[in-house]
C-alpha positions in Angstrom: -3.5 10.2 -20.4 -6.8 8.7 -21.5 -6.7 5.9 -24.0 -8.7 7.8 -26.6 -6.1 10.6 -26.5 -3.2 8.2 -26.6 -4.7 6.5 -29.7 -4.9 9.8 -31.6 -1.1 10.3 -31.2 1.6 8.8 -33.4 3.2 5.8 -31.6 5.6 3.1 -32.9 4.0 -0.2 -33.6 6.0 -1.8 -30.8 4.4 0.6 -28.3 0.9 0.0 -29.7 1.4 -3.7 -29.4 2.8 -3.3 -25.8 -0.3 -1.3 -25.0 -2.6 -4.1 -26.3 -0.6 -6.5 -24.1 -0.9 -4.3 -21.0 -4.6 -3.7 -21.5 -5.2 -7.5 -21.9 -3.2 -8.1 -18.7 -5.3 -5.5 -16.8 -8.5 -7.1 -18.1 -7.4 -10.6 -17.1 -6.4 -9.4 -13.6 -9.8 -7.7 -13.2 -11.7 -10.8 -14.4 -9.6 -13.1 -12.2 -10.8 -11.1 -9.2 -14.4 -11.6 -10.4 -15.0 -8.0 -11.3 -16.9 -6.8 -14.3 -16.5 -3.4 -16.0 -19.3 -1.0 -16.6 -17.8 0.1 -19.9 -14.4 -0.3 -21.5 -14.8 3.0 -23.4 -11.4 4.5 -24.4 -12.2 7.7 -22.4 -12.5 5.6 -19.2 -9.0 3.8 -19.6 -6.0 5.7 -18.2 -2.7 4.9 -19.8 0.5 5.6 -17.8 3.9 6.6 -19.0 5.0 2.9 -18.7 1.9 1.9 -20.7 0.2 0.4 -17.7 -3.5 0.6 -17.9 -5.7 1.8 -15.1 -9.3 0.5 -15.5 -10.8 1.9 -12.3 -12.9 4.5 -14.1 -14.1 1.7 -16.5 -15.6 -0.1 -13.6 -17.8 2.8 -12.5 -20.7 4.6 -14.2 -23.3 3.6 -16.6 -22.7 1.0 -19.4 -22.1 2.5 -22.8 -23.4 0.7 -25.9 -20.4 -0.6 -27.9 -18.1 -0.7 -24.9 -20.0 -2.6 -22.2 -20.5 -6.3 -21.7 -23.9 -7.5 -23.0 -25.0 -8.7 -19.6 -24.5 -5.2 -18.2 -26.5 -3.6 -21.0 -29.3 -6.1 -20.2 -29.3 -5.2 -16.5 -27.9 -8.6 -15.4 -25.0 -9.0 -13.0 
């Protein structure tokens, strides 16, 4: 399920906090590998049943204002 759809649903606070933790872990792992996302738009983040976050779609495509790192919006690496 995409993050934007997940956020529209009613979830306990514990699950919401766990999702923030898992998303942070996924971002840290990506940055540790030296990767930069095109856009962290909620429609590009896949949330699994175990609340693991798949950011592979966030690494592809065009940067989206409000969801992309400033350097990507400015055309820099």
